[in-house]
C-alpha positions as CSV (number, residue, x, y, z in Angstrom):
1,M,0.0,0.0,0.0
2,S,1.5,3.3,-1.0
3,M,0.9,6.6,0.8
4,D,-1.4,7.8,-2.0
5,E,-3.9,4.9,-1.5
6,E,-6.9,5.5,0.7
7,L,-7.1,3.5,3.9
8,I,-10.2,1.3,4.1
9,V,-11.9,1.3,7.5
10,D,-15.0,-0.4,8.9
11,A,-18.0,1.3,10.4
12,E,-16.2,1.9,13.7
13,G,-13.2,3.5,12.0
14,I,-10.9,0.4,12.4
15,P,-8.6,-0.1,9.5
16,I,-9.3,-3.2,7.4
17,L,-6.2,-5.1,6.2
18,T,-6.3,-5.9,2.5
19,A,-2.9,-7.3,1.9
20,L,-1.3,-10.2,3.6
21,V,2.2,-10.0,5.0
22,H,4.2,-13.2,5.0
23,E,6.8,-14.1,7.6
24,H,9.7,-13.9,5.1
25,E,8.7,-10.4,4.1
26,T,9.2,-8.9,7.6
27,A,12.5,-7.6,8.9
28,A,14.1,-9.7,11.7
29,P,15.2,-7.8,14.8
30,E,18.9,-7.3,15.1
31,A,20.5,-9.7,17.5
32,Q,22.5,-8.2,20.3
33,P,25.7,-9.8,21.5
34,A,25.2,-11.7,24.8
35,D,27.8,-9.5,26.6
36,A,26.0,-6.3,25.6
37,T,22.6,-7.7,26.8
38,A,24.1,-8.8,30.1
39,E,25.9,-5.5,30.5
40,S,22.8,-3.6,29.9
41,A,20.8,-5.7,32.4
42,A,23.6,-5.2,35.0
43,A,23.5,-1.4,34.3
44,I,19.7,-1.4,34.7
45,A,19.9,-3.3,38.0
46,D,22.5,-1.0,39.3
47,R,20.4,2.1,38.4
48,L,17.4,0.5,40.1
49,L,19.3,-0.3,43.2
50,Q,20.6,3.3,43.4
51,S,17.2,5.0,42.8
52,K,15.4,6.5,45.8
53,P,11.9,5.3,44.8
54,F,13.2,1.7,44.4
55,K,14.9,1.9,47.7
56,Q,11.7,3.1,49.3
57,Q,9.8,0.2,47.7
58,L,12.4,-2.2,49.1
59,E,12.0,-0.7,52.6
60,Q,8.2,-1.0,52.4
61,L,8.5,-4.6,51.2
62,T,10.9,-5.4,54.0
63,A,8.7,-3.8,56.6
64,T,5.6,-5.7,55.3
65,L,7.4,-9.0,55.1
66,S,8.9,-8.5,58.6
67,Q,5.4,-7.8,60.0
68,Q,4.0,-10.9,58.3
69,L,6.8,-13.0,59.7
70,I,6.1,-11.6,63.2
71,D,2.4,-12.4,62.9
72,Q,3.1,-15.9,61.6
73,V,5.5,-16.7,64.5
74,E,3.1,-15.2,67.0
75,Q,0.2,-17.3,65.6
76,S,2.4,-20.4,65.7
77,L,3.6,-19.9,69.2
78,R,0.4,-18.7,70.8
79,P,-1.1,-22.1,71.5
80,A,2.1,-23.4,73.0
81,I,2.5,-20.4,75.2
82,E,-1.1,-20.5,76.3
83,Q,-0.8,-24.2,77.2
84,A,2.4,-23.5,79.2
85,I,0.8,-20.7,81.1
86,K,-2.3,-22.8,81.8
87,L,-0.2,-25.7,83.1
88,S,1.9,-23.4,85.3
89,L,-1.2,-21.7,86.7
90,E,-3.0,-25.0,87.4
91,D,-0.4,-25.8,90.0
92,S,-0.9,-22.7,92.0
93,Q,1.8,-23.8,94.5
94,S,4.6,-23.9,91.9
95,Y,7.4,-21.4,91.7
96,S,6.5,-20.6,88.0
97,A,2.9,-19.8,88.9
98,A,4.1,-17.4,91.6
99,A,6.6,-15.8,89.2
100,I,4.0,-15.5,86.4
101,R,1.4,-14.0,88.8
102,Q,4.0,-11.5,90.0
103,Q,5.0,-10.6,86.5
104,L,1.4,-10.2,85.4
105,E,0.7,-7.9,88.4
106,H,3.6,-5.7,87.4
107,A,2.8,-5.7,83.7
108,L,-1.0,-5.4,83.9
109,P,-1.3,-1.6,84.1
110,D,0.9,-1.2,81.0
111,L,-1.0,-4.0,79.1
112,L,-4.3,-2.4,80.0
113,A,-3.1,1.1,78.9
114,R,-1.9,-0.4,75.5
115,A,-5.1,-2.3,75.0
116,L,-7.3,0.8,75.7
117,S,-5.2,3.0,73.4
118,K,-5.8,0.8,70.4
C-alpha cells in the first residue's frame, strides 16, 4: 500500500487489512551480543538499586514481610504459650505460677493502657 492509496476502514473506523504480510517479508530484529545484553541488564539493575523510589519500595516490602513474619511466628507460638501458662497456673503452688502471677501484676497496668489506646 502506498501513501497515495486511501485507507479502508470499517463502520467503527478500524482499518481493514487488505494485503497479507508473509513471515519472510518482515525484517528480523537485530540480535545483540550476549555480553551487551548482560551488561545492559547489570546497568539497569545498578540504576534501580541506586534510585530513591526503588529503595523506598524495598524498605516498604521489607517492613511488610517483617510484620507478616512476626504475625506468623506469633500465631504459631500462641497455642504453646497459652498451654504452658495454663499448666503453670493450674499448679498454684509452683514457683513458676508465683513468678507469672507477680510478672502479670507488674505488667497489667501497661498492658491495659496499651489495649485501651488501640
